[in-house]
PASEBA-1860 file (N, C-alpha, C; in nm, 3 decimals):
! residues 183
1> MTKFTTYL> -2.457/-0.190/-0.798/-2.544/-0.316/-0.823/-2.604/-0.301/-0.967 ~ -2.652/-0.195/-1.022/-2.714/-0.187/-1.138/-2.600/-0.268/-1.253 ~ -2.480/-0.206/-1.246/-2.382/-0.258/-1.355/-2.352/-0.408/-1.340 ~ -2.382/-0.432/-1.223/-2.358/-0.600/-1.202/-2.492/-0.675/-1.246 ~ -2.606/-0.647/-1.229/-2.724/-0.690/-1.290/-2.696/-0.688/-1.436 ~ -2.670/-0.577/-1.494/-2.674/-0.555/-1.642/-2.563/-0.648/-1.690 ~ -2.437/-0.679/-1.651/-2.340/-0.764/-1.663/-2.390/-0.902/-1.686 ~ -2.457/-0.958/-1.544/-2.487/-1.071/-1.526/-2.605/-1.093/-1.634
9> SAVLLAGC> -2.706/-1.014/-1.672/-2.792/-1.048/-1.792/-2.735/-1.043/-1.902 ~ -2.631/-0.968/-1.952/-2.555/-0.989/-2.078/-2.488/-1.119/-2.080 ~ -2.431/-1.178/-1.956/-2.361/-1.306/-1.995/-2.460/-1.412/-2.030 ~ -2.554/-1.416/-1.934/-2.671/-1.510/-1.937/-2.721/-1.527/-2.078 ~ -2.763/-1.396/-2.143/-2.828/-1.398/-2.260/-2.738/-1.443/-2.388 ~ -2.614/-1.405/-2.367/-2.496/-1.455/-2.465/-2.494/-1.602/-2.469 ~ -2.522/-1.676/-2.352/-2.496/-1.811/-2.324/-2.629/-1.892/-2.390 ~ -2.713/-1.833/-2.432/-2.847/-1.900/-2.466/-2.817/-1.914/-2.623
17> SATTSITQ> -2.886/-2.033/-2.661/-2.885/-2.053/-2.813/-3.012/-2.134/-2.843 ~ -3.029/-2.148/-2.985/-3.154/-2.222/-3.026/-3.186/-2.348/-2.955 ~ -3.078/-2.418/-2.930/-3.083/-2.559/-2.878/-3.032/-2.558/-2.743 ~ -3.109/-2.570/-2.609/-3.012/-2.549/-2.493/-3.034/-2.700/-2.442 ~ -2.925/-2.743/-2.425/-2.895/-2.877/-2.346/-2.905/-2.850/-2.220 ~ -3.040/-2.926/-2.154/-3.076/-2.926/-2.016/-2.988/-3.041/-1.940 ~ -2.976/-3.141/-2.003/-2.874/-3.256/-1.955/-2.771/-3.292/-2.060 ~ -2.652/-3.277/-1.994/-2.527/-3.314/-2.071/-2.422/-3.406/-2.016
25> KSASEVRQ> -2.383/-3.488/-2.083/-2.279/-3.566/-2.015/-2.155/-3.559/-2.110 ~ -2.043/-3.632/-2.042/-1.911/-3.641/-2.118/-1.929/-3.769/-2.165 ~ -1.831/-3.761/-2.280/-1.840/-3.891/-2.369/-1.825/-4.017/-2.285 ~ -1.735/-4.019/-2.159/-1.722/-4.129/-2.080/-1.821/-4.147/-2.002 ~ -1.901/-4.088/-1.956/-2.033/-4.079/-1.882/-2.134/-4.149/-1.960 ~ -2.159/-4.108/-2.096/-2.251/-4.179/-2.176/-2.179/-4.321/-2.219 ~ -2.045/-4.327/-2.221/-2.015/-4.486/-2.265/-2.042/-4.574/-2.126 ~ -2.021/-4.533/-2.014/-2.050/-4.602/-1.885/-2.214/-4.607/-1.879
33> AVTIHNSS> -2.290/-4.551/-1.953/-2.454/-4.537/-1.918/-2.528/-4.606/-2.040 ~ -2.434/-4.674/-2.133/-2.499/-4.738/-2.244/-2.558/-4.874/-2.177 ~ -2.664/-4.921/-2.209/-2.710/-5.058/-2.144/-2.691/-5.154/-2.273 ~ -2.655/-5.261/-2.254/-2.642/-5.375/-2.340/-2.732/-5.489/-2.322 ~ -2.802/-5.549/-2.425/-2.882/-5.671/-2.400/-2.869/-5.752/-2.502 ~ -2.889/-5.892/-2.487/-2.876/-5.971/-2.615/-3.023/-5.998/-2.650 ~ -3.034/-6.008/-2.771/-3.160/-6.029/-2.836/-3.175/-6.175/-2.895 ~ -3.227/-6.283/-2.829/-3.226/-6.397/-2.870/-3.310/-6.445/-3.003
41> ENNATGYS> -3.422/-6.352/-3.015/-3.509/-6.373/-3.130/-3.447/-6.336/-3.266 ~ -3.366/-6.238/-3.265/-3.297/-6.216/-3.402/-3.141/-6.219/-3.374 ~ -3.092/-6.293/-3.273/-2.947/-6.327/-3.270/-2.858/-6.198/-3.272 ~ -2.908/-6.094/-3.212/-2.823/-5.949/-3.202/-2.794/-5.917/-3.058 ~ -2.717/-5.821/-3.043/-2.675/-5.750/-2.938/-2.762/-5.615/-2.948 ~ -2.821/-5.558/-2.853/-2.871/-5.443/-2.869/-2.808/-5.326/-2.759 ~ -2.810/-5.224/-2.797/-2.727/-5.114/-2.723/-2.812/-4.982/-2.710 ~ -2.831/-4.937/-2.593/-2.934/-4.819/-2.570/-2.841/-4.710/-2.501
49> GPPMQATT> -2.822/-4.607/-2.557/-2.766/-4.485/-2.491/-2.875/-4.436/-2.375 ~ -2.813/-4.343/-2.295/-2.875/-4.291/-2.196/-2.977/-4.179/-2.248 ~ -3.106/-4.171/-2.196/-3.192/-4.080/-2.258/-3.127/-3.936/-2.196 ~ -3.146/-3.846/-2.280/-3.106/-3.702/-2.272/-3.221/-3.607/-2.287 ~ -3.210/-3.472/-2.223/-3.311/-3.382/-2.272/-3.244/-3.282/-2.296 ~ -3.313/-3.199/-2.403/-3.303/-3.055/-2.447/-3.418/-2.977/-2.469 ~ -3.424/-2.847/-2.531/-3.522/-2.770/-2.569/-3.492/-2.713/-2.697 ~ -3.585/-2.683/-2.777/-3.586/-2.618/-2.930/-3.594/-2.493/-2.890
57> DGSDHNLY> -3.638/-2.423/-2.820/-3.628/-2.280/-2.783/-3.591/-2.212/-2.646 ~ -3.524/-2.309/-2.584/-3.509/-2.224/-2.441/-3.634/-2.249/-2.326 ~ -3.741/-2.297/-2.357/-3.844/-2.304/-2.271/-3.874/-2.455/-2.239 ~ -3.971/-2.462/-2.092/-3.984/-2.626/-2.093/-4.111/-2.650/-2.145 ~ -4.162/-2.576/-2.248/-4.275/-2.618/-2.355/-4.266/-2.652/-2.490 ~ -4.128/-2.673/-2.506/-4.067/-2.742/-2.634/-3.981/-2.816/-2.592 ~ -3.962/-2.936/-2.535/-3.868/-3.008/-2.497/-3.868/-3.140/-2.576 ~ -3.767/-3.183/-2.597/-3.727/-3.294/-2.661/-3.641/-3.393/-2.578
65> YYMLRALA> -3.665/-3.519/-2.577/-3.577/-3.626/-2.507/-3.512/-3.721/-2.620 ~ -3.407/-3.758/-2.632/-3.329/-3.835/-2.705/-3.248/-3.952/-2.665 ~ -3.234/-4.065/-2.752/-3.109/-4.168/-2.698/-3.096/-4.243/-2.852 ~ -2.968/-4.277/-2.851/-2.932/-4.352/-2.971/-2.951/-4.509/-2.929 ~ -2.995/-4.588/-3.017/-3.003/-4.743/-3.019/-2.940/-4.801/-3.140 ~ -2.873/-4.920/-3.100/-2.816/-5.001/-3.220/-2.868/-5.133/-3.195 ~ -2.847/-5.200/-3.288/-2.884/-5.349/-3.304/-2.765/-5.420/-3.405 ~ -2.670/-5.465/-3.312/-2.567/-5.532/-3.381/-2.578/-5.690/-3.410
73> PKNGGSPQ> -2.585/-5.742/-3.519/-2.589/-5.878/-3.556/-2.459/-5.970/-3.480 ~ -2.494/-6.067/-3.428/-2.385/-6.160/-3.345/-2.293/-6.240/-3.457 ~ -2.337/-6.205/-3.594/-2.254/-6.276/-3.677/-2.147/-6.190/-3.751 ~ -2.150/-6.085/-3.694/-2.049/-5.994/-3.751/-2.082/-5.878/-3.854 ~ -2.230/-5.875/-3.864/-2.273/-5.768/-3.962/-2.273/-5.618/-3.910 ~ -2.287/-5.528/-3.994/-2.295/-5.408/-3.952/-2.414/-5.377/-3.858 ~ -2.401/-5.288/-3.762/-2.501/-5.249/-3.672/-2.589/-5.158/-3.745 ~ -2.728/-5.186/-3.694/-2.832/-5.086/-3.720/-2.866/-4.979/-3.617
81> YQLRIDIT> -2.853/-4.858/-3.660/-2.865/-4.738/-3.578/-3.006/-4.675/-3.588 ~ -3.045/-4.635/-3.476/-3.176/-4.518/-3.469/-3.149/-4.423/-3.357 ~ -3.218/-4.313/-3.400/-3.214/-4.193/-3.309/-3.393/-4.218/-3.247 ~ -3.384/-4.229/-3.126/-3.515/-4.202/-3.088/-3.551/-4.072/-3.036 ~ -3.672/-4.050/-3.072/-3.689/-3.862/-3.024/-3.813/-3.883/-2.937 ~ -3.840/-3.822/-2.823/-3.971/-3.793/-2.774/-3.979/-3.635/-2.764 ~ -4.059/-3.585/-2.840/-4.073/-3.435/-2.857/-4.204/-3.383/-2.793 ~ -4.197/-3.311/-2.702/-4.331/-3.250/-2.640/-4.346/-3.096/-2.672
89> YRENWRNY> -4.476/-3.067/-2.692/-4.497/-2.912/-2.705/-4.662/-2.896/-2.681 ~ -4.716/-2.775/-2.669/-4.828/-2.737/-2.649/-4.915/-2.731/-2.794 ~ -5.061/-2.742/-2.751/-5.164/-2.704/-2.827/-5.165/-2.797/-2.946 ~ -5.174/-2.799/-3.049/-5.237/-2.889/-3.165/-5.119/-2.972/-3.220 ~ -5.147/-3.090/-3.251/-5.065/-3.204/-3.314/-5.001/-3.155/-3.442 ~ -4.868/-3.175/-3.425/-4.776/-3.129/-3.523/-4.758/-3.241/-3.643 ~ -4.787/-3.349/-3.596/-4.756/-3.476/-3.689/-4.621/-3.469/-3.775 ~ -4.523/-3.488/-3.734/-4.387/-3.502/-3.796/-4.404/-3.609/-3.882
97> DTATFSGG> -4.344/-3.597/-3.996/-4.373/-3.689/-4.097/-4.239/-3.711/-4.198 ~ -4.115/-3.616/-4.171/-4.003/-3.627/-4.271/-3.887/-3.575/-4.180 ~ -3.793/-3.627/-4.192/-3.651/-3.555/-4.146/-3.545/-3.568/-4.241 ~ -3.446/-3.437/-4.214/-3.323/-3.448/-4.287/-3.194/-3.398/-4.236 ~ -3.110/-3.448/-4.253/-2.976/-3.415/-4.191/-2.909/-3.305/-4.276 ~ -2.783/-3.218/-4.213/-2.724/-3.137/-4.266/-2.697/-3.154/-4.440 ~ -2.709/-3.065/-4.515/-2.702/-3.088/-4.653/-2.845/-3.131/-4.739 ~ -2.929/-3.132/-4.645/-3.069/-3.191/-4.705/-3.088/-3.316/-4.739
105> NEVELSQL> -3.022/-3.417/-4.681/-3.034/-3.549/-4.728/-3.169/-3.629/-4.631 ~ -3.261/-3.646/-4.698/-3.371/-3.686/-4.625/-3.354/-3.848/-4.563 ~ -3.413/-3.871/-4.472/-3.402/-4.001/-4.391/-3.517/-4.050/-4.345 ~ -3.514/-4.177/-4.328/-3.632/-4.242/-4.285/-3.675/-4.205/-4.132 ~ -3.824/-4.162/-4.137/-3.862/-4.126/-4.020/-4.003/-4.185/-3.988 ~ -3.991/-4.269/-3.884/-4.116/-4.343/-3.819/-4.189/-4.287/-3.710 ~ -4.309/-4.263/-3.708/-4.380/-4.222/-3.590/-4.410/-4.343/-3.490 ~ -4.367/-4.340/-3.381/-4.397/-4.456/-3.306/-4.526/-4.453/-3.225
113> DRKVLNCA> -4.564/-4.320/-3.169/-4.656/-4.298/-3.080/-4.706/-4.162/-3.070 ~ -4.822/-4.148/-3.049/-4.859/-3.982/-3.019/-4.965/-3.988/-2.895 ~ -4.927/-3.887/-2.777/-5.013/-3.917/-2.687/-5.047/-3.742/-2.620 ~ -5.155/-3.733/-2.557/-5.161/-3.600/-2.469/-5.109/-3.638/-2.341 ~ -5.035/-3.551/-2.284/-4.960/-3.558/-2.146/-5.041/-3.516/-2.055 ~ -5.087/-3.390/-2.060/-5.195/-3.298/-1.986/-5.267/-3.224/-2.035 ~ -5.378/-3.171/-1.970/-5.468/-3.042/-2.028/-5.476/-2.945/-1.916 ~ -5.448/-2.846/-1.937/-5.463/-2.709/-1.855/-5.619/-2.656/-1.890
121> SAFKCMLE> -5.661/-2.702/-2.006/-5.806/-2.647/-2.057/-5.813/-2.734/-2.170 ~ -5.923/-2.716/-2.212/-5.982/-2.790/-2.342/-5.879/-2.745/-2.459 ~ -5.832/-2.646/-2.460/-5.744/-2.587/-2.571/-5.621/-2.583/-2.537 ~ -5.561/-2.616/-2.426/-5.401/-2.603/-2.396/-5.357/-2.728/-2.334 ~ -5.312/-2.798/-2.436/-5.287/-2.936/-2.391/-5.138/-2.946/-2.424 ~ -5.042/-3.035/-2.308/-4.897/-3.097/-2.368/-4.910/-3.214/-2.447 ~ -4.843/-3.214/-2.547/-4.862/-3.335/-2.644/-4.732/-3.370/-2.667 ~ -4.721/-3.517/-2.697/-4.580/-3.566/-2.725/-4.599/-3.673/-2.822
129> ETLEVTLS> -4.513/-3.643/-2.923/-4.477/-3.751/-3.031/-4.344/-3.838/-3.036 ~ -4.363/-3.956/-3.041/-4.242/-4.049/-3.013/-4.190/-4.078/-3.180 ~ -4.078/-4.047/-3.206/-4.021/-4.063/-3.332/-3.902/-4.159/-3.357 ~ -3.876/-4.216/-3.436/-3.755/-4.297/-3.472/-3.681/-4.226/-3.607 ~ -3.576/-4.221/-3.612/-3.467/-4.183/-3.734/-3.393/-4.280/-3.741 ~ -3.376/-4.336/-3.864/-3.281/-4.442/-3.907/-3.147/-4.371/-3.924 ~ -3.042/-4.410/-3.859/-2.900/-4.359/-3.896/-2.810/-4.470/-3.976 ~ -2.721/-4.420/-4.023/-2.631/-4.502/-4.087/-2.495/-4.498/-4.000
137> ENQITNAL> -2.403/-4.577/-4.010/-2.280/-4.567/-3.927/-2.186/-4.466/-3.984 ~ -2.215/-4.452/-4.105/-2.131/-4.332/-4.172/-2.159/-4.192/-4.114 ~ -2.303/-4.174/-4.105/-2.335/-4.038/-4.030/-2.285/-4.009/-3.881 ~ -2.274/-4.125/-3.848/-2.220/-4.107/-3.709/-2.064/-4.083/-3.699 ~ -2.000/-4.196/-3.790/-1.869/-4.160/-3.800/-1.801/-4.036/-3.870 ~ -1.878/-3.981/-3.965/-1.851/-3.854/-4.025/-1.858/-3.753/-3.913 ~ -1.986/-3.744/-3.827/-1.988/-3.619/-3.726/-1.863/-3.661/-3.630 ~ -1.839/-3.756/-3.603/-1.713/-3.764/-3.516/-1.598/-3.724/-3.555
145> KKRESLRV> -1.567/-3.758/-3.692/-1.435/-3.711/-3.745/-1.421/-3.563/-3.744 ~ -1.553/-3.506/-3.773/-1.560/-3.340/-3.791/-1.563/-3.287/-3.636 ~ -1.592/-3.377/-3.533/-1.615/-3.330/-3.437/-1.714/-3.216/-3.412 ~ -1.858/-3.264/-3.486/-1.968/-3.203/-3.491/-2.063/-3.282/-3.422 ~ -2.185/-3.179/-3.369/-2.293/-3.252/-3.331/-2.373/-3.319/-3.436 ~ -2.469/-3.416/-3.411/-2.544/-3.473/-3.529/-2.672/-3.392/-3.514 ~ -2.709/-3.329/-3.640/-2.828/-3.236/-3.641/-2.931/-3.301/-3.733 ~ -3.053/-3.326/-3.675/-3.142/-3.364/-3.752/-3.280/-3.249/-3.739
153> KLYAKSGH> -3.302/-3.228/-3.886/-3.407/-3.132/-3.869/-3.544/-3.207/-3.920 ~ -3.665/-3.205/-3.818/-3.783/-3.255/-3.846/-3.907/-3.171/-3.885 ~ -3.971/-3.220/-3.984/-4.048/-3.127/-4.047/-4.232/-3.190/-4.025 ~ -4.287/-3.126/-4.001/-4.448/-3.142/-3.945/-4.534/-3.107/-4.070 ~ -4.650/-3.173/-4.068/-4.746/-3.167/-4.169/-4.809/-3.026/-4.111 ~ -4.813/-2.988/-4.002/-4.852/-2.835/-3.926/-4.786/-2.745/-3.992 ~ -4.657/-2.774/-4.049/-4.553/-2.651/-4.082/-4.433/-2.642/-3.997 ~ -4.446/-2.694/-3.861/-4.358/-2.671/-3.768/-4.215/-2.745/-3.829
161> RSVIEVPS> -4.110/-2.690/-3.776/-3.980/-2.734/-3.798/-3.908/-2.751/-3.669 ~ -3.847/-2.870/-3.643/-3.777/-2.858/-3.517/-3.630/-2.946/-3.551 ~ -3.530/-2.868/-3.493/-3.390/-2.921/-3.502/-3.346/-3.005/-3.342 ~ -3.309/-3.111/-3.395/-3.276/-3.207/-3.272/-3.125/-3.215/-3.306 ~ -3.048/-3.176/-3.191/-2.903/-3.202/-3.185/-2.847/-3.288/-3.105 ~ -2.793/-3.392/-3.147/-2.725/-3.471/-3.070/-2.558/-3.429/-3.051 ~ -2.517/-3.402/-2.943/-2.363/-3.357/-2.906/-2.276/-3.454/-2.946 ~ -2.171/-3.417/-2.992/-2.054/-3.518/-3.045/-1.988/-3.593/-2.926
169> SYLMGFYS> -2.012/-3.525/-2.784/-1.958/-3.622/-2.664/-2.057/-3.736/-2.657 ~ -2.196/-3.726/-2.686/-2.274/-3.834/-2.662/-2.259/-3.929/-2.788 ~ -2.245/-3.899/-2.898/-2.195/-3.959/-3.014/-2.075/-4.059/-2.988 ~ -1.966/-4.002/-2.925/-1.845/-4.049/-2.914/-1.870/-4.161/-2.819 ~ -1.952/-4.139/-2.680/-1.959/-4.233/-2.596/-2.041/-4.328/-2.616 ~ -2.154/-4.318/-2.713/-2.209/-4.425/-2.769/-2.159/-4.511/-2.864 ~ -2.080/-4.462/-2.957/-1.995/-4.548/-3.053/-1.924/-4.609/-3.023 ~ -1.848/-4.553/-2.912/-1.726/-4.624/-2.843/-1.767/-4.726/-2.780
177> SIVNRRG> -1.863/-4.747/-2.717/-1.922/-4.863/-2.640/-1.934/-4.981/-2.718 ~ -2.003/-4.930/-2.846/-2.020/-5.050/-2.925/-1.883/-5.104/-2.993 ~ -1.801/-5.024/-3.027/-1.678/-5.055/-3.097/-1.581/-5.119/-2.993 ~ -1.583/-5.079/-2.859/-1.469/-5.137/-2.771/-1.546/-5.303/-2.737 ~ -1.684/-5.297/-2.749/-1.762/-5.420/-2.713/-1.738/-5.525/-2.841 ~ -1.752/-5.498/-2.948/-1.740/-5.567/-3.071/-1.584/-5.616/-3.099 ~ -1.511/-5.515/-3.067/-1.368/-5.569/-3.094/-1.315/-5.517/-3.230
END
């Protein structure tokens, strides 16, 4: 029994990584879950990928939720892509203000919202920041060609850094839903 417990522990520890995906879908599941809506105010078609959840450290105290969104002009122009991130953590506000992709290319980061989710005491609160990172179609297609996940590193004024990873299966499903619809 002791050997089995040791073996099971070793297998579980080997499977852990810095970013643990709590929910993961295949490319076809993502493609089927993409919602499409028409925007009459800016004459475009909007696409929203399914929300996904992961953690930056394997615990449920540092979670992030992400989804890809796109707005494609009906006149045939290039779609605009965004990665929406809700990141939750404990204690003090981090105030994320910049983001980079692999290679250090800084990208536009917008903070959309900040809120207190709940507090166990005056000093132990779960906090959430909602962020949006602008993406180019090139960044998505390059990651797909290399069969890599899209990794965005967020930097906060507090000194915290968080890596958000969007798996290639999610990218493939989302991107193919737009390409297939647009023709």
